[in-house]
FIMARVO-714217 format. One record per residue (C-alpha): z, y, x. Coordinates in steps of 0.05 Angstrom, whole numbers, plus 32768, in hexadecimal, padded with zeros to 4 digits. Example, Ala and Ser with C-alpha at 12.3 -4.5 7.8 and 13.67 -1.06 7.14 Angstrom:
residues 2
809C7FA680F6/808F7FEB8111/
//
This chain:
residues 399
7A2E81348111/7A3D80EC8126/79F380DD8127/79E681188156/7A1C81008185/79FD80BB8186/79BA80D98197/79DA810181D0/7A0A80D381F6/7A188107822C/7A30813781F7/7A5C810081DB/7A7D80F6821F/7A8A81418226/7AAB814481E1/7AD7810881F1/7AEB81268234/7AFD81698213/7B26814781DD/7B4A811C8211/7B5A815A823B/7B76817F81FE/7BA1814481EB/7BBA813B8232/7BC881858239/7BF3818A81FA/7C1481468202/7C5E814E8216/7C6781438260/7CA781268280/7CD4815A82A1/7CDA815382EC/7D23814B8300/7D4D813D833D/7D7180FA833B/7DB080E3835E/7DD580A1835B/7E1E80968349/7E3D80758386/7E7F805F83A4/7E93808483E3/7ECF80A68403/7EE580E783E2/7F12811C83FF/7F2F815983DD/7F43818C8410/7F5181D6841C/7F2B81F48457/7F408234847A/7F39825384BF/7F75825484EC/7F8882618534/7FB482418568/7FF382608583/8029824B85B3/8068822E8594/8094824F85C8/807D829185E7/80AD82B48615/80A982FE8624/80C9830E8667/80E883548664/810A837F8698/8154836E869C/816583B186BB/814583F586C3/812583FF8706/80E383FC872C/80BE83BA8721/8094839E8759/804B838C874F/8040834A872B/8015831E8756/800982EA8721/7FCB82E986F5/7FC082D286AE/7FBC828686AC/7FE3827B86EC/8017824386E5/8060825286F1/809C822486F9/80E2822D86DE/810A825C870A/80CD8276872F/80D382BE8747/80A482EA8720/80B383308739/80EA835C8755/810A83998737/812483CC8769/815C83FB8753/81528442873C/818084798752/81C88463874F/81EA846D870C/8232845D86FC/823E843F86B8/8269846A868A/82A084478662/827484428624/823A8422864B/826983F38670/828883DC862E/824383D28610/822D83A9864D/826B837C8647/825D837285FC/8214835F860C/822D832A863E/825C830E8609/8223830D85D6/81F682E98607/822D82B58615/823582A885CA/81E982A185C2/81E8826F85FB/821F824685DA/81F982478598/81B9823085BA/81DF81F685DC/81FC81E18599/81B681E3857B/819D81B485B2/81D4818285A0/81C381858556/8178817C8562/818681448594/81AD811F855E/81728128852E/8142810E8563/816D80D0856F/816D80C38524/812180CB8521/8116809D855D/81448069853E/811E806D84FC/80DC80668521/80F380288545/810C800A8503/80CA801884E0/80A27FFC851B/80C87FBB8514/80BB7FBA84C9/80717FCA84D5/806B7F8E8503/80837F6484CA/80547F88849A/808D7F9E846D/807A7FE78468/803B80118460/80188032849A/80238078847F/806F806F8483/8069805E84CD/803A809984D9/806C80C984BA/80A380AC84E5/807880B68524/806880FE8510/80B2810B8501/80C880EF8545/809381198569/80A981578542/80F2814C8553/80E18142859D/80BA8184859D/80F481A7857B/8124818C85AF/80F881A585E8/80F481E985C6/814081EB85BD/814B81DB8607/811B8212861A/8143824085EE/8183822E8614/8161823F8656/814A8282863A/819082928621/81AC82818665/817C82B18687/818C82E68653/81D682DE8665/81C682E686AE/819D8324869D/81D783438677/8207833386B0/81D9835386E3/81E6839886C5/8231839186D2/822683748717/81F883AE8728/822C83E08712/826283BC8738/823B83C28779/8233840C876D/827D84188762/829083EF87A0/825C841187CB/823983D087DF/81F083C887ED/81C883BB87AE/8198838187AF/8158837D8789/8159835B8745/812D831D8743/810A830D8701/80FF82C286FB/80D8829686CB/8108827A8695/80DA823E8687/809D821C86A5/8059822E8689/8020825D8695/801982A88696/7FFC82BF8654/7FFE830B8658/8013833F868B/8030837F866D/804383A286AE/8018838D86E8/801E83C7871A/805C83DF873D/808184148716/80C0842886F1/80D783FE86B7/810D84068683/813D83D0866D/811B83A2863B/80D483B8864D/80A5837C8647/80898364868A/80628324867C/805D82EA864B/806582A1865E/805982638634/8047821A8635/7FFD8211861F/800B81C88611/803A81DB85D8/800A81F685A3/800B81FB8558/7FD882168526/7FE4824F84F5/7FB7825384B7/7FB882888481/7FA5826A843E/7FA0828783F8/7FE3828683D4/7FC5825D839B/7FB1822883CE/7FF3822C83F4/8019821183B7/7FEE81D183BD/800081C68406/8040819F8417/806681958458/804F8156847C/80098158845D/7FD18140848A/7FA3817584A9/7F61816E84CE/7F5281A38502/7F0781AA850A/7ED581D7852D/7F0681E58566/7ED381D5859C/7EE0818B85A6/7EB6814F8591/7EE98133855F/7F188154852D/7F61815A8540/7F98813F8514/7FD4816684FD/8009816B84C7/802481A784A0/806581BB84C1/807881F88499/805F8223845F/807A82698465/809C82808424/808382C78427/803B82DC841C/801483188433/7FD88340841C/7F96833A8441/7F53835C8433/7F1A832A8434/7ED583378453/7EBD834A840D/7EF3837F8406/7F1E835783D5/7F6A835783DD/7F85831183E2/7FCC82F583E5/7FD182C5841F/80078299843E/801182808485/80118235848E/8029821884D0/800781D784E7/802281AA851E/7FEC81878548/7FFA813B854A/7FBD81268572/7FC8811185BA/7FD1814E85E8/7F9A81358616/7F68813E85DD/7F74818985D5/7F8A81A1861A/7F4E81D1861A/7F6B81F785DF/7F91823685EF/7FBA826B85CC/7F9482908596/7F5982608591/7F348258854F/7F3682178528/7F23820284E1/7F5A81DF84BB/7F4E81AD8482/7F8C819F8459/7F83815A843A/7F9B815F83F2/7F7F811C83DB/7F5580E483F9/7F3B80A083E2/7F0B80728407/7EE8805183CB/7EDA80838393/7EA38083835F/7E8680C98364/7E4C80F78353/7E36813A836F/7E598173834D/7E158191833B/7E068157830C/7E44816082E0/7E48819682AB/7E7681AD8274/7E67818F822F/7E92819F81F3/7EDA81938208/7ECA81688244/7E9681578278/7E5381348273/7E17811F829C/7DCE810C828F/7DB980C682A1/7D7280AB82A1/7D688072826F/7D2280598260/7D028097827D/7D2B80C68251/7D6880F0825E/7DA780D8823A/7DE681038237/7E2480DB8248/7E6C80F58246/7E9580E68284/7EDD80EB829A/7EE7810C82DE/7F218109830F/7F27812A8353/7EF18158836B/7EDF818483A6/7EA881B683AD/7E72818183B4/7E8681418391/7EAB812C8352/7ED280EC8346/7EBA80C78307/7EF080A082E3/7EC7808982A7/7E8280908288/7E55807A82C1/7E4B803E82EF/7E3980398338/7DEE803B8340/7DDE80628300/7DA780968307/7DC280DB82F6/7D9F811E82F1/7DB281508326/7DB1819A8314/7D98818E82CC/7D7281CB82B3/7D7581E9826D/7D3481C5825B/7D5881828260/7D7981678221/7D8B81248205/7D4D80FA81F7/7D1D81258221/7CEB80FF824B/7CF981098295/7CDC80F282D6/7CFC80F2831C/7CDB811F834F/
//
């Protein structure tokens, strides 16, 4: 046979080529894999949910007496000043108060007076808290200049001072509202007094209790109204907060004062905020997939400069990111490269062209990245999305 091959060199080359092809075909080939590198980078663990803005103080102006309301000339979005005349209410047919109605009207006036006194006392209490917050802020600013405290302590003091200032403004608005409510209660008795004395009855003027903008008009055209019927809503669009409904299992991880980033609100940069309140009562909500979920309302105060979000209005959509944990320099890997192994976690690293299984200890993680505490070094080549064909000692090659 060897002699025949020597006599036919072309045949010899064909046989050698066939044998080489068979050997190459059955020789184990390296598995093509995706490779990532362990690296140090910032890592943030956050909870993301949709939310919407709402006014902190929204005032519904209602009819103080029954009568015929004039047409409201204002439109939604029009600015109003405190004390501005909004509309007039003309009297209906004369009606004398019976003893029971008169006693009820007197009791309502007394109740309104007590509510006004309570609101004034609340202003004094909040003012004392604001003075304390301002004093603490000044003290921490002095310490910060000497570099005796951390920056986060000063940031919390600034946020607390701003929160107390907003609470004081809200309390003062409440006093003004209570004062107008008292005037509204007294108007019923004054109206009845004019009837009994036979004097000419003037029209009742409805004025704006606070400065702001018209948000909603309930009764635009002229027509009869009953006592307490809503007429229009007024609010200050510069006093906004964000309400976010989160899963109850996520709400237990959120704490008051926690940092929040408000994204996808329409501006170029995210807005900053802090968690002001986590409501203690949950509610049931059906998701888009038809699953019942227990959710909790979380109230977020916007701490960014007002000039940055003046374009936001009441009921606008935002995306809130609650920052649970953040570090700037963290050794991490994609979550897709880490898998369960025995009672812990492991990865595949490339060593000498072969995959080697290596146990690792993980720390914080979000949906995309995992913090590596031990088992890998920065710059190590790690398999991403390792398939079932990959095992320890298998020859691999990066795509």
